[in-house]
All heavy atoms as a GROMACS GRO file, in nm:
protein
  608
    1MET      N    1  -2.882   3.449   4.896
    1MET     CA    2  -2.988   3.385   4.972
    1MET      C    3  -2.935   3.336   5.106
    1MET      O    4  -3.006   3.341   5.205
    1MET     CB    5  -3.045   3.269   4.893
    1MET     CG    6  -3.158   3.199   4.967
    1MET     SD    7  -3.242   3.084   4.860
    1MET     CE    8  -3.272   2.954   4.974
    2VAL      N    9  -2.812   3.290   5.115
    2VAL     CA   10  -2.757   3.238   5.239
    2VAL      C   11  -2.751   3.347   5.345
    2VAL      O   12  -2.787   3.325   5.461
    2VAL     CB   13  -2.617   3.176   5.217
    2VAL    CG1   14  -2.554   3.137   5.347
    2VAL    CG2   15  -2.626   3.056   5.124
    3ALA      N   16  -2.708   3.468   5.306
    3ALA     CA   17  -2.702   3.579   5.402
    3ALA      C   18  -2.842   3.613   5.451
    3ALA      O   19  -2.863   3.637   5.570
    3ALA     CB   20  -2.637   3.700   5.338
    4ASN      N   21  -2.938   3.615   5.360
    4ASN     CA   22  -3.076   3.642   5.396
    4ASN      C   23  -3.130   3.533   5.488
    4ASN      O   24  -3.200   3.563   5.586
    4ASN     CB   25  -3.163   3.655   5.271
    4ASN     CG   26  -3.302   3.704   5.302
    4ASN    OD1   27  -3.322   3.783   5.393
    4ASN    ND2   28  -3.398   3.657   5.225
    5LYS      N   29  -3.097   3.408   5.458
    5LYS     CA   30  -3.142   3.296   5.540
    5LYS      C   31  -3.085   3.307   5.681
    5LYS      O   32  -3.157   3.289   5.779
    5LYS     CB   33  -3.100   3.163   5.476
    5LYS     CG   34  -3.149   3.042   5.551
    5LYS     CD   35  -3.113   2.914   5.478
    5LYS     CE   36  -3.163   2.792   5.554
    5LYS     NZ   37  -3.136   2.669   5.482
    6ASN      N   38  -2.959   3.338   5.691
    6ASN     CA   39  -2.896   3.353   5.822
    6ASN      C   40  -2.959   3.468   5.900
    6ASN      O   41  -2.977   3.459   6.022
    6ASN     CB   42  -2.745   3.374   5.808
    6ASN     CG   43  -2.675   3.249   5.764
    6ASN    OD1   44  -2.723   3.138   5.783
    6ASN    ND2   45  -2.559   3.267   5.703
    7LYS      N   46  -2.993   3.575   5.831
    7LYS     CA   47  -3.056   3.690   5.896
    7LYS      C   48  -3.194   3.651   5.950
    7LYS      O   49  -3.229   3.687   6.062
    7LYS     CB   50  -3.068   3.805   5.796
    7LYS     CG   51  -3.127   3.931   5.853
    7LYS     CD   52  -3.132   4.040   5.749
    7LYS     CE   53  -3.197   4.166   5.805
    7LYS     NZ   54  -3.209   4.270   5.703
    8ILE      N   55  -3.270   3.578   5.871
    8ILE     CA   56  -3.403   3.536   5.913
    8ILE      C   57  -3.393   3.440   6.032
    8ILE      O   58  -3.469   3.452   6.128
    8ILE     CB   59  -3.480   3.470   5.795
    8ILE    CG1   60  -3.508   3.574   5.688
    8ILE    CG2   61  -3.610   3.407   5.844
    8ILE    CD1   62  -3.563   3.516   5.558
    9ILE      N   63  -3.299   3.347   6.026
    9ILE     CA   64  -3.281   3.252   6.137
    9ILE      C   65  -3.244   3.328   6.264
    9ILE      O   66  -3.297   3.300   6.372
    9ILE     CB   67  -3.173   3.148   6.102
    9ILE    CG1   68  -3.223   3.053   5.994
    9ILE    CG2   69  -3.132   3.069   6.227
    9ILE    CD1   70  -3.116   2.963   5.937
   10SER      N   71  -3.155   3.423   6.252
   10SER     CA   72  -3.113   3.503   6.367
   10SER      C   73  -3.231   3.579   6.427
   10SER      O   74  -3.248   3.583   6.549
   10SER     CB   75  -3.003   3.599   6.325
   10SER     OG   76  -2.968   3.684   6.431
   11GLN      N   77  -3.310   3.640   6.341
   11GLN     CA   78  -3.426   3.716   6.388
   11GLN      C   79  -3.528   3.624   6.455
   11GLN      O   80  -3.582   3.657   6.560
   11GLN     CB   81  -3.490   3.792   6.271
   11GLN     CG   82  -3.593   3.892   6.315
   11GLN     CD   83  -3.534   4.004   6.398
   11GLN    OE1   84  -3.425   4.053   6.373
   11GLN    NE2   85  -3.604   4.045   6.500
   12ALA      N   86  -3.553   3.509   6.394
   12ALA     CA   87  -3.646   3.413   6.453
   12ALA      C   88  -3.598   3.368   6.590
   12ALA      O   89  -3.677   3.357   6.685
   12ALA     CB   90  -3.664   3.292   6.360
   13GLN      N   91  -3.469   3.343   6.602
   13GLN     CA   92  -3.413   3.299   6.731
   13GLN      C   93  -3.430   3.407   6.838
   13GLN      O   94  -3.458   3.376   6.953
   13GLN     CB   95  -3.266   3.261   6.715
   13GLN     CG   96  -3.209   3.192   6.837
   13GLN     CD   97  -3.284   3.065   6.873
   13GLN    OE1   98  -3.315   2.982   6.789
   13GLN    NE2   99  -3.315   3.051   7.000
   14LYS      N  100  -3.414   3.532   6.800
   14LYS     CA  101  -3.434   3.642   6.895
   14LYS      C  102  -3.578   3.643   6.945
   14LYS      O  103  -3.603   3.660   7.064
   14LYS     CB  104  -3.402   3.777   6.829
   14LYS     CG  105  -3.255   3.802   6.810
   14LYS     CD  106  -3.232   3.936   6.744
   14LYS     CE  107  -3.086   3.954   6.707
   14LYS     NZ  108  -3.063   4.081   6.635
   15TYR      N  109  -3.673   3.625   6.853
   15TYR     CA  110  -3.813   3.623   6.892
   15TYR      C  111  -3.844   3.502   6.981
   15TYR      O  112  -3.921   3.513   7.076
   15TYR     CB  113  -3.904   3.622   6.768
   15TYR     CG  114  -3.905   3.751   6.690
   15TYR    CD1  115  -3.903   3.751   6.552
   15TYR    CD2  116  -3.907   3.875   6.754
   15TYR    CE1  117  -3.904   3.869   6.479
   15TYR    CE2  118  -3.908   3.994   6.683
   15TYR     CZ  119  -3.907   3.990   6.545
   15TYR     OH  120  -3.909   4.108   6.475
   16ILE      N  121  -3.785   3.389   6.949
   16ILE     CA  122  -3.806   3.269   7.030
   16ILE      C  123  -3.754   3.291   7.171
   16ILE      O  124  -3.821   3.258   7.269
   16ILE     CB  125  -3.740   3.146   6.964
   16ILE    CG1  126  -3.814   3.109   6.835
   16ILE    CG2  127  -3.734   3.028   7.060
   16ILE    CD1  128  -3.742   3.010   6.746
   17THR      N  129  -3.636   3.350   7.182
   17THR     CA  130  -3.575   3.376   7.312
   17THR      C  131  -3.663   3.468   7.396
   17THR      O  132  -3.674   3.451   7.517
   17THR     CB  133  -3.435   3.438   7.294
   17THR    OG1  134  -3.355   3.348   7.218
   17THR    CG2  135  -3.369   3.464   7.428
   18LYS      N  136  -3.728   3.564   7.330
   18LYS     CA  137  -3.814   3.659   7.400
   18LYS      C  138  -3.955   3.606   7.422
   18LYS      O  139  -4.037   3.672   7.486
   18LYS     CB  140  -3.822   3.790   7.322
   18LYS     CG  141  -3.691   3.865   7.316
   18LYS     CD  142  -3.706   3.991   7.234
   18LYS     CE  143  -3.575   4.067   7.223
   18LYS     NZ  144  -3.589   4.189   7.142
   19GLY      N  145  -3.986   3.488   7.366
   19GLY     CA  146  -4.120   3.432   7.380
   19GLY      C  147  -4.222   3.499   7.290
   19GLY      O  148  -4.342   3.489   7.316
   20GLN      N  149  -4.176   3.565   7.186
   20GLN     CA  150  -4.265   3.630   7.090
   20GLN      C  151  -4.298   3.532   6.978
   20GLN      O  152  -4.243   3.538   6.868
   20GLN     CB  153  -4.200   3.758   7.037
   20GLN     CG  154  -4.176   3.861   7.145
   20GLN     CD  155  -4.101   3.983   7.094
   20GLN    OE1  156  -4.022   3.975   7.001
   20GLN    NE2  157  -4.126   4.097   7.158
   21TRP      N  158  -4.388   3.440   7.011
   21TRP     CA  159  -4.415   3.325   6.922
   21TRP      C  160  -4.470   3.366   6.787
   21TRP      O  161  -4.430   3.310   6.685
   21TRP     CB  162  -4.508   3.227   6.992
   21TRP     CG  163  -4.462   3.188   7.128
   21TRP    CD1  164  -4.531   3.200   7.245
   21TRP    CD2  165  -4.336   3.130   7.166
   21TRP    NE1  166  -4.455   3.156   7.351
   21TRP    CE2  167  -4.336   3.111   7.305
   21TRP    CE3  168  -4.222   3.094   7.095
   21TRP    CZ2  169  -4.228   3.057   7.374
   21TRP    CZ3  170  -4.114   3.041   7.164
   21TRP    CH2  171  -4.118   3.022   7.301
   22ASP      N  172  -4.563   3.461   6.783
   22ASP     CA  173  -4.623   3.500   6.655
   22ASP      C  174  -4.518   3.556   6.559
   22ASP      O  175  -4.518   3.525   6.440
   22ASP     CB  176  -4.735   3.602   6.676
   22ASP     CG  177  -4.857   3.542   6.745
   22ASP    OD1  178  -4.881   3.421   6.728
   22ASP    OD2  179  -4.926   3.616   6.817
   23LYS      N  180  -4.429   3.639   6.611
   23LYS     CA  181  -4.324   3.697   6.527
   23LYS      C  182  -4.226   3.589   6.481
   23LYS      O  183  -4.180   3.589   6.367
   23LYS     CB  184  -4.250   3.807   6.602
   23LYS     CG  185  -4.336   3.930   6.625
   23LYS     CD  186  -4.260   4.037   6.700
   23LYS     CE  187  -4.347   4.160   6.722
   23LYS     NZ  188  -4.273   4.266   6.792
   24ALA      N  189  -4.196   3.494   6.570
   24ALA     CA  190  -4.107   3.383   6.534
   24ALA      C  191  -4.169   3.298   6.423
   24ALA      O  192  -4.101   3.256   6.330
   24ALA     CB  193  -4.075   3.299   6.656
   25VAL      N  194  -4.298   3.273   6.435
   25VAL     CA  195  -4.369   3.195   6.333
   25VAL      C  196  -4.358   3.263   6.197
   25VAL      O  197  -4.329   3.198   6.096
   25VAL     CB  198  -4.518   3.174   6.372
   25VAL    CG1  199  -4.600   3.129   6.253
   25VAL    CG2  200  -4.530   3.075   6.486
   26LYS      N  201  -4.377   3.394   6.193
   26LYS     CA  202  -4.370   3.467   6.066
   26LYS      C  203  -4.231   3.454   6.002
   26LYS      O  204  -4.219   3.434   5.881
   26LYS     CB  205  -4.405   3.613   6.086
   26LYS     CG  206  -4.552   3.636   6.111
   26LYS     CD  207  -4.583   3.782   6.132
   26LYS     CE  208  -4.730   3.801   6.166
   26LYS     NZ  209  -4.764   3.940   6.190
   27GLU      N  210  -4.127   3.465   6.085
   27GLU     CA  211  -3.991   3.453   6.033
   27GLU      C  212  -3.965   3.311   5.980
   27GLU      O  213  -3.908   3.294   5.873
   27GLU     CB  214  -3.888   3.490   6.140
   27GLU     CG  215  -3.891   3.634   6.182
   27GLU     CD  216  -3.863   3.731   6.068
   27GLU    OE1  217  -3.768   3.709   5.991
   27GLU    OE2  218  -3.937   3.831   6.057
   28LEU      N  219  -4.007   3.212   6.056
   28LEU     CA  220  -3.984   3.074   6.014
   28LEU      C  221  -4.066   3.039   5.890
   28LEU      O  222  -4.020   2.962   5.805
   28LEU     CB  223  -4.015   2.978   6.130
   28LEU     CG  224  -3.917   2.987   6.245
   28LEU    CD1  225  -3.970   2.912   6.367
   28LEU    CD2  226  -3.780   2.933   6.206
   29GLN      N  227  -4.183   3.097   5.878
   29GLN     CA  228  -4.263   3.074   5.758
   29GLN      C  229  -4.193   3.130   5.634
   29GLN      O  230  -4.206   3.075   5.526
   29GLN     CB  231  -4.403   3.134   5.774
   29GLN     CG  232  -4.491   3.055   5.866
   29GLN     CD  233  -4.625   3.122   5.892
   29GLN    OE1  234  -4.639   3.243   5.881
   29GLN    NE2  235  -4.724   3.041   5.927
   30LYS      N  236  -4.120   3.239   5.652
   30LYS     CA  237  -4.042   3.294   5.540
   30LYS      C  238  -3.938   3.192   5.494
   30LYS      O  239  -3.918   3.172   5.374
   30LYS     CB  240  -3.970   3.423   5.582
   30LYS     CG  241  -4.059   3.542   5.604
   30LYS     CD  242  -3.975   3.660   5.649
   30LYS     CE  243  -4.056   3.776   5.698
   30LYS     NZ  244  -3.970   3.887   5.747
   31LEU      N  245  -3.871   3.129   5.590
   31LEU     CA  246  -3.770   3.029   5.556
   31LEU      C  247  -3.831   2.912   5.480
   31LEU      O  248  -3.777   2.865   5.381
   31LEU     CB  249  -3.702   2.976   5.682
   31LEU     CG  250  -3.603   3.067   5.751
   31LEU    CD1  251  -3.554   3.003   5.880
   31LEU    CD2  252  -3.485   3.097   5.661
   32VAL      N  253  -3.944   2.864   5.531
   32VAL     CA  254  -4.010   2.750   5.468
   32VAL      C  255  -4.060   2.787   5.329
   32VAL      O  256  -4.053   2.705   5.237
   32VAL     CB  257  -4.125   2.698   5.558
   32VAL    CG1  258  -4.207   2.592   5.488
   32VAL    CG2  259  -4.069   2.644   5.689
   33ALA      N  260  -4.106   2.910   5.312
   33ALA     CA  261  -4.152   2.955   5.180
   33ALA      C  262  -4.036   2.959   5.080
   33ALA      O  263  -4.054   2.924   4.963
   33ALA     CB  264  -4.217   3.092   5.190
   34GLU      N  265  -3.919   3.001   5.126
   34GLU     CA  266  -3.801   3.007   5.038
   34GLU      C  267  -3.749   2.869   5.003
   34GLU      O  268  -3.701   2.847   4.893
   34GLU     CB  269  -3.690   3.089   5.103
   34GLU     CG  270  -3.712   3.236   5.099
   34GLU     CD  271  -3.593   3.314   5.152
   34GLU    OE1  272  -3.480   3.262   5.152
   34GLU    OE2  273  -3.613   3.429   5.195
   35ASP      N  274  -3.754   2.776   5.100
   35ASP     CA  275  -3.701   2.641   5.078
   35ASP      C  276  -3.789   2.539   5.150
   35ASP      O  277  -3.763   2.502   5.264
   35ASP     CB  278  -3.557   2.633   5.131
   35ASP     CG  279  -3.492   2.499   5.101
   35ASP    OD1  280  -3.552   2.417   5.028
   35ASP    OD2  281  -3.380   2.477   5.151
   36PRO      N  282  -3.895   2.493   5.082
   36PRO     CA  283  -3.988   2.398   5.145
   36PRO      C  284  -3.923   2.264   5.183
   36PRO      O  285  -3.978   2.191   5.265
   36PRO     CB  286  -4.094   2.375   5.037
   36PRO     CG  287  -4.082   2.489   4.943
   36PRO     CD  288  -3.938   2.532   4.949
   37SER      N  289  -3.807   2.234   5.129
   37SER     CA  290  -3.741   2.108   5.162
   37SER      C  291  -3.651   2.120   5.285
   37SER      O  292  -3.588   2.023   5.325
   37SER     CB  293  -3.658   2.060   5.043
   37SER     OG  294  -3.552   2.150   5.018
   38ASP      N  295  -3.647   2.238   5.347
   38ASP     CA  296  -3.566   2.261   5.466
   38ASP      C  297  -3.638   2.203   5.588
   38ASP      O  298  -3.718   2.271   5.652
   38ASP     CB  299  -3.539   2.410   5.483
   38ASP     CG  300  -3.448   2.441   5.600
   38ASP    OD1  301  -3.401   2.347   5.668
   38ASP    OD2  302  -3.421   2.560   5.624
   39VAL      N  303  -3.607   2.078   5.618
   39VAL     CA  304  -3.676   2.006   5.724
   39VAL      C  305  -3.645   2.066   5.861
   39VAL      O  306  -3.731   2.070   5.949
   39VAL     CB  307  -3.640   1.855   5.721
   39VAL    CG1  308  -3.709   1.780   5.833
   39VAL    CG2  309  -3.676   1.795   5.586
   40ARG      N  310  -3.526   2.116   5.880
   40ARG     CA  311  -3.489   2.175   6.008
   40ARG      C  312  -3.574   2.298   6.040
   40ARG      O  313  -3.616   2.317   6.153
   40ARG     CB  314  -3.341   2.210   6.011
   40ARG     CG  315  -3.253   2.085   6.008
   40ARG     CD  316  -3.109   2.120   6.008
   40ARG     NE  317  -3.080   2.191   6.134
   40ARG     CZ  318  -2.961   2.199   6.188
   40ARG    NH1  319  -2.859   2.142   6.129
   40ARG    NH2  320  -2.943   2.264   6.300
   41SER      N  321  -3.599   2.380   5.940
   41SER     CA  322  -3.684   2.497   5.961
   41SER      C  323  -3.828   2.456   5.988
   41SER      O  324  -3.896   2.515   6.072
   41SER     CB  325  -3.678   2.591   5.840
   41SER     OG  326  -3.550   2.647   5.828
   42LEU      N  327  -3.874   2.354   5.917
   42LEU     CA  328  -4.008   2.302   5.942
   42LEU      C  329  -4.020   2.251   6.086
   42LEU      O  330  -4.119   2.278   6.154
   42LEU     CB  331  -4.040   2.187   5.845
   42LEU     CG  332  -4.106   2.221   5.714
   42LEU    CD1  333  -4.119   2.096   5.628
   42LEU    CD2  334  -4.241   2.284   5.735
   43LEU      N  335  -3.921   2.177   6.130
   43LEU     CA  336  -3.922   2.123   6.265
   43LEU      C  337  -3.923   2.236   6.368
   43LEU      O  338  -3.998   2.232   6.466
   43LEU     CB  339  -3.802   2.032   6.287
   43LEU     CG  340  -3.797   1.954   6.416
   43LEU    CD1  341  -3.921   1.869   6.435
   43LEU    CD2  342  -3.673   1.866   6.418
   44LYS      N  343  -3.843   2.338   6.346
   44LYS     CA  344  -3.840   2.453   6.437
   44LYS      C  345  -3.975   2.524   6.437
   44LYS      O  346  -4.025   2.566   6.541
   44LYS     CB  347  -3.728   2.550   6.394
   44LYS     CG  348  -3.715   2.670   6.482
   44LYS     CD  349  -3.682   2.635   6.625
   44LYS     CE  350  -3.535   2.624   6.645
   44LYS     NZ  351  -3.497   2.606   6.786
   45LEU      N  352  -4.037   2.534   6.320
   45LEU     CA  353  -4.170   2.595   6.310
   45LEU      C  354  -4.271   2.514   6.392
   45LEU      O  355  -4.352   2.572   6.466
   45LEU     CB  356  -4.214   2.605   6.164
   45LEU     CG  357  -4.351   2.664   6.137
   45LEU    CD1  358  -4.361   2.807   6.190
   45LEU    CD2  359  -4.381   2.661   5.987
   46GLY      N  360  -4.265   2.384   6.382
   46GLY     CA  361  -4.353   2.298   6.463
   46GLY      C  362  -4.330   2.318   6.611
   46GLY      O  363  -4.426   2.325   6.690
   47ASP      N  364  -4.206   2.331   6.650
   47ASP     CA  365  -4.173   2.354   6.791
   47ASP      C  366  -4.230   2.486   6.841
   47ASP      O  367  -4.283   2.494   6.952
   47ASP     CB  368  -4.021   2.353   6.812
   47ASP     CG  369  -3.958   2.216   6.793
   47ASP    OD1  370  -4.032   2.115   6.791
   47ASP    OD2  371  -3.834   2.210   6.778
   48VAL      N  372  -4.220   2.589   6.758
   48VAL     CA  373  -4.272   2.721   6.798
   48VAL      C  374  -4.425   2.717   6.809
   48VAL      O  375  -4.482   2.770   6.903
   48VAL     CB  376  -4.225   2.831   6.701
   48VAL    CG1  377  -4.296   2.964   6.729
   48VAL    CG2  378  -4.075   2.849   6.712
   49TYR      N  379  -4.490   2.651   6.713
   49TYR     CA  380  -4.634   2.636   6.722
   49TYR      C  381  -4.671   2.564   6.853
   49TYR      O  382  -4.766   2.601   6.920
   49TYR     CB  383  -4.690   2.556   6.604
   49TYR     CG  384  -4.719   2.637   6.480
   49TYR    CD1  385  -4.672   2.595   6.356
   49TYR    CD2  386  -4.794   2.753   6.485
   49TYR    CE1  387  -4.700   2.666   6.241
   49TYR    CE2  388  -4.823   2.826   6.370
   49TYR     CZ  389  -4.776   2.782   6.249
   49TYR     OH  390  -4.804   2.853   6.135
   50SER      N  391  -4.597   2.462   6.886
   50SER     CA  392  -4.622   2.385   7.007
   50SER      C  393  -4.606   2.473   7.132
   50SER      O  394  -4.690   2.472   7.222
   50SER     CB  395  -4.528   2.265   7.014
   50SER     OG  396  -4.551   2.190   7.130
   51LYS      N  397  -4.498   2.550   7.137
   51LYS     CA  398  -4.475   2.638   7.252
   51LYS      C  399  -4.582   2.746   7.260
   51LYS      O  400  -4.618   2.790   7.369
   51LYS     CB  401  -4.337   2.703   7.242
   51LYS     CG  402  -4.226   2.604   7.267
   51LYS     CD  403  -4.091   2.668   7.254
   51LYS     CE  404  -3.982   2.563   7.274
   51LYS     NZ  405  -3.848   2.621   7.260
   52LYS      N  406  -4.632   2.786   7.146
   52LYS     CA  407  -4.736   2.888   7.139
   52LYS      C  408  -4.871   2.832   7.186
   52LYS      O  409  -4.960   2.906   7.222
   52LYS     CB  410  -4.746   2.937   6.994
   52LYS     CG  411  -4.847   3.042   6.966
   52LYS     CD  412  -4.847   3.078   6.819
   52LYS     CE  413  -4.966   3.165   6.789
   52LYS     NZ  414  -4.988   3.183   6.649
   53GLY      N  415  -4.883   2.700   7.186
   53GLY     CA  416  -5.008   2.636   7.225
   53GLY      C  417  -5.100   2.606   7.108
   53GLY      O  418  -5.215   2.568   7.127
   54ASP      N  419  -5.048   2.621   6.988
   54ASP     CA  420  -5.125   2.596   6.866
   54ASP      C  421  -5.102   2.452   6.822
   54ASP      O  422  -5.022   2.424   6.733
   54ASP     CB  423  -5.082   2.695   6.758
   54ASP     CG  424  -5.169   2.689   6.633
   54ASP    OD1  425  -5.246   2.593   6.618
   54ASP    OD2  426  -5.157   2.782   6.550
   55ARG      N  427  -5.172   2.362   6.886
   55ARG     CA  428  -5.150   2.218   6.860
   55ARG      C  429  -5.190   2.176   6.720
   55ARG      O  430  -5.128   2.089   6.661
   55ARG     CB  431  -5.225   2.135   6.963
   55ARG     CG  432  -5.169   2.150   7.101
   55ARG     CD  433  -5.244   2.066   7.199
   55ARG     NE  434  -5.192   2.090   7.333
   55ARG     CZ  435  -5.186   1.998   7.425
   55ARG    NH1  436  -5.230   1.877   7.400
   55ARG    NH2  437  -5.139   2.027   7.543
   56GLU      N  438  -5.293   2.238   6.666
   56GLU     CA  439  -5.340   2.201   6.532
   56GLU      C  440  -5.231   2.226   6.427
   56GLU      O  441  -5.198   2.137   6.349
   56GLU     CB  442  -5.466   2.279   6.497
   56GLU     CG  443  -5.524   2.240   6.363
   56GLU     CD  444  -5.653   2.314   6.332
   56GLU    OE1  445  -5.719   2.364   6.424
   56GLU    OE2  446  -5.686   2.322   6.212
   57ASN      N  447  -5.175   2.347   6.426
   57ASN     CA  448  -5.071   2.377   6.329
   57ASN      C  449  -4.942   2.301   6.360
   57ASN      O  450  -4.871   2.260   6.268
   57ASN     CB  451  -5.044   2.528   6.323
   57ASN     CG  452  -5.147   2.601   6.240
   57ASN    OD1  453  -5.191   2.551   6.138
   57ASN    ND2  454  -5.187   2.717   6.285
   58ALA      N  455  -4.912   2.282   6.488
   58ALA     CA  456  -4.793   2.205   6.524
   58ALA      C  457  -4.804   2.063   6.469
   58ALA      O  458  -4.708   2.010   6.411
   58ALA     CB  459  -4.776   2.202   6.675
   59THR      N  460  -4.921   2.003   6.483
   59THR     CA  461  -4.942   1.868   6.433
   59THR      C  462  -4.926   1.861   6.281
   59THR      O  463  -4.864   1.769   6.229
   59THR     CB  464  -5.082   1.817   6.474
   59THR    OG1  465  -5.091   1.821   6.617
   59THR    CG2  466  -5.106   1.675   6.426
   60LYS      N  467  -4.980   1.959   6.212
   60LYS     CA  468  -4.969   1.962   6.065
   60LYS      C  469  -4.822   1.970   6.023
   60LYS      O  470  -4.778   1.899   5.932
   60LYS     CB  471  -5.045   2.082   6.008
   60LYS     CG  472  -5.194   2.069   6.013
   60LYS     CD  473  -5.261   2.194   5.958
   60LYS     CE  474  -5.411   2.190   5.976
   60LYS     NZ  475  -5.475   2.315   5.930
   61VAL      N  476  -4.747   2.057   6.089
   61VAL     CA  477  -4.607   2.076   6.052
   61VAL      C  478  -4.526   1.952   6.087
   61VAL      O  479  -4.443   1.906   6.008
   61VAL     CB  480  -4.549   2.202   6.120
   61VAL    CG1  481  -4.399   2.211   6.098
   61VAL    CG2  482  -4.618   2.326   6.066
   62TYR      N  483  -4.550   1.895   6.206
   62TYR     CA  484  -4.479   1.773   6.244
   62TYR      C  485  -4.509   1.659   6.147
   62TYR      O  486  -4.421   1.577   6.118
   62TYR     CB  487  -4.514   1.731   6.387
   62TYR     CG  488  -4.452   1.817   6.494
   62TYR    CD1  489  -4.522   1.846   6.611
   62TYR    CD2  490  -4.323   1.868   6.483
   62TYR    CE1  491  -4.466   1.923   6.711
   62TYR    CE2  492  -4.266   1.945   6.582
   62TYR     CZ  493  -4.338   1.972   6.696
   62TYR     OH  494  -4.281   2.048   6.796
   63LYS      N  495  -4.632   1.654   6.097
   63LYS     CA  496  -4.666   1.552   5.998
   63LYS      C  497  -4.586   1.572   5.869
   63LYS      O  498  -4.537   1.476   5.810
   63LYS     CB  499  -4.816   1.555   5.968
   63LYS     CG  500  -4.861   1.444   5.877
   63LYS     CD  501  -5.011   1.444   5.858
   63LYS     CE  502  -5.050   1.333   5.763
   63LYS     NZ  503  -5.192   1.331   5.734
   64GLN      N  504  -4.570   1.698   5.827
   64GLN     CA  505  -4.489   1.727   5.709
   64GLN      C  506  -4.345   1.682   5.730
   64GLN      O  507  -4.282   1.627   5.640
   64GLN     CB  508  -4.489   1.877   5.678
   64GLN     CG  509  -4.616   1.930   5.620
   64GLN     CD  510  -4.606   2.080   5.598
   64GLN    OE1  511  -4.563   2.154   5.686
   64GLN    NE2  512  -4.648   2.125   5.480
   65VAL      N  513  -4.292   1.708   5.850
   65VAL     CA  514  -4.156   1.668   5.883
   65VAL      C  515  -4.144   1.516   5.877
   65VAL      O  516  -4.050   1.462   5.817
   65VAL     CB  517  -4.115   1.721   6.023
   65VAL    CG1  518  -3.983   1.660   6.067
   65VAL    CG2  519  -4.106   1.872   6.022
   66ALA      N  520  -4.240   1.446   5.936
   66ALA     CA  521  -4.237   1.299   5.936
   66ALA      C  522  -4.243   1.244   5.794
   66ALA      O  523  -4.170   1.150   5.760
   66ALA     CB  524  -4.353   1.245   6.019
   67GLU      N  525  -4.328   1.302   5.711
   67GLU     CA  526  -4.339   1.257   5.572
   67GLU      C  527  -4.209   1.282   5.496
   67GLU      O  528  -4.166   1.200   5.416
   67GLU     CB  529  -4.456   1.326   5.503
   67GLU     CG  530  -4.591   1.278   5.551
   67GLU     CD  531  -4.707   1.359   5.498
   67GLU    OE1  532  -4.686   1.460   5.428
   67GLU    OE2  533  -4.822   1.321   5.529
   68SER      N  534  -4.147   1.396   5.523
   68SER     CA  535  -4.020   1.428   5.457
   68SER      C  536  -3.912   1.328   5.496
   68SER      O  537  -3.838   1.278   5.411
   68SER     CB  538  -3.978   1.570   5.493
   68SER     OG  539  -3.855   1.600   5.433
   69TYR      N  540  -3.903   1.300   5.626
   69TYR     CA  541  -3.805   1.202   5.672
   69TYR      C  542  -3.835   1.063   5.614
   69TYR      O  543  -3.743   0.991   5.574
   69TYR     CB  544  -3.802   1.194   5.824
   69TYR     CG  545  -3.726   1.305   5.891
   69TYR    CD1  546  -3.771   1.363   6.008
   69TYR    CD2  547  -3.606   1.354   5.838
   69TYR    CE1  548  -3.700   1.466   6.070
   69TYR    CE2  549  -3.534   1.455   5.899
   69TYR     CZ  550  -3.582   1.510   6.015
   69TYR     OH  551  -3.512   1.610   6.076
   70SER      N  552  -3.962   1.028   5.608
   70SER     CA  553  -4.001   0.899   5.551
   70SER      C  554  -3.961   0.890   5.404
   70SER      O  555  -3.910   0.787   5.359
   70SER     CB  556  -4.151   0.879   5.568
   70SER     OG  557  -4.192   0.760   5.507
   71ASP      N  558  -3.983   0.998   5.331
   71ASP     CA  559  -3.946   1.002   5.188
   71ASP      C  560  -3.795   0.985   5.169
   71ASP      O  561  -3.751   0.935   5.068
   71ASP     CB  562  -3.992   1.133   5.124
   71ASP     CG  563  -4.142   1.143   5.111
   71ASP    OD1  564  -4.213   1.038   5.125
   71ASP    OD2  565  -4.193   1.256   5.090
   72GLN      N  566  -3.718   1.030   5.270
   72GLN     CA  567  -3.574   1.021   5.263
   72GLN      C  568  -3.520   0.887   5.313
   72GLN      O  569  -3.400   0.863   5.313
   72GLN     CB  570  -3.509   1.134   5.343
   72GLN     CG  571  -3.537   1.271   5.287
   72GLN     CD  572  -3.486   1.380   5.377
   72GLN    OE1  573  -3.399   1.359   5.462
   72GLN    NE2  574  -3.539   1.502   5.361
   73GLY      N  575  -3.611   0.801   5.361
   73GLY     CA  576  -3.570   0.669   5.406
   73GLY      C  577  -3.546   0.654   5.555
   73GLY      O  578  -3.498   0.552   5.599
   74PHE      N  579  -3.584   0.755   5.633
   74PHE     CA  580  -3.571   0.747   5.779
   74PHE      C  581  -3.703   0.701   5.836
   74PHE      O  582  -3.803   0.771   5.827
   74PHE     CB  583  -3.533   0.884   5.838
   74PHE     CG  584  -3.401   0.935   5.790
   74PHE    CD1  585  -3.394   1.038   5.698
   74PHE    CD2  586  -3.282   0.879   5.838
   74PHE    CE1  587  -3.272   1.086   5.653
   74PHE    CE2  588  -3.161   0.926   5.793
   74PHE     CZ  589  -3.155   1.029   5.701
   75PHE      N  590  -3.702   0.585   5.898
   75PHE     CA  591  -3.828   0.527   5.946
   75PHE      C  592  -3.832   0.508   6.098
   75PHE      O  593  -3.915   0.437   6.149
   75PHE     CB  594  -3.853   0.392   5.880
   75PHE     CG  595  -3.873   0.403   5.731
   75PHE    CD1  596  -3.774   0.358   5.644
   75PHE    CD2  597  -3.987   0.460   5.679
   75PHE    CE1  598  -3.792   0.368   5.507
   75PHE    CE2  599  -4.004   0.472   5.543
   75PHE     CZ  600  -3.906   0.424   5.457
   76LEU      N  601  -3.740   0.568   6.171
   76LEU     CA  602  -3.740   0.548   6.316
   76LEU      C  603  -3.857   0.613   6.380
   76LEU      O  604  -3.901   0.702   6.398
   76LEU     CB  605  -3.609   0.596   6.377
   76LEU     CG  606  -3.488   0.517   6.333
   76LEU    CD1  607  -3.361   0.579   6.390
   76LEU    CD2  608  -3.499   0.374   6.381
   0.00000   0.00000   0.00000
C-alpha cells in the first residue's frame, strides 16, 4: 500500500503542478478512500478544490479536517 500511496501522491502532485485540478482531485480522492484518517491528504484535497474554484467542496473538506484536528485535541 505504501508504494501505491507514494505513486498516487506523485501523480497528484504532477497534476497540481500542471494546473489539472480535476485529475488531481481524482487522485487525492483515491488516497482519502484508502485512508480516511489521512488528514494531510484531506487538507491537500481541500486546497485543490479551492484552487479549482469549487468553494462548496473545499469548505466541506476543510470542515472534515477541522473536525479531525478537533477530535485529536488540536483547538487552535
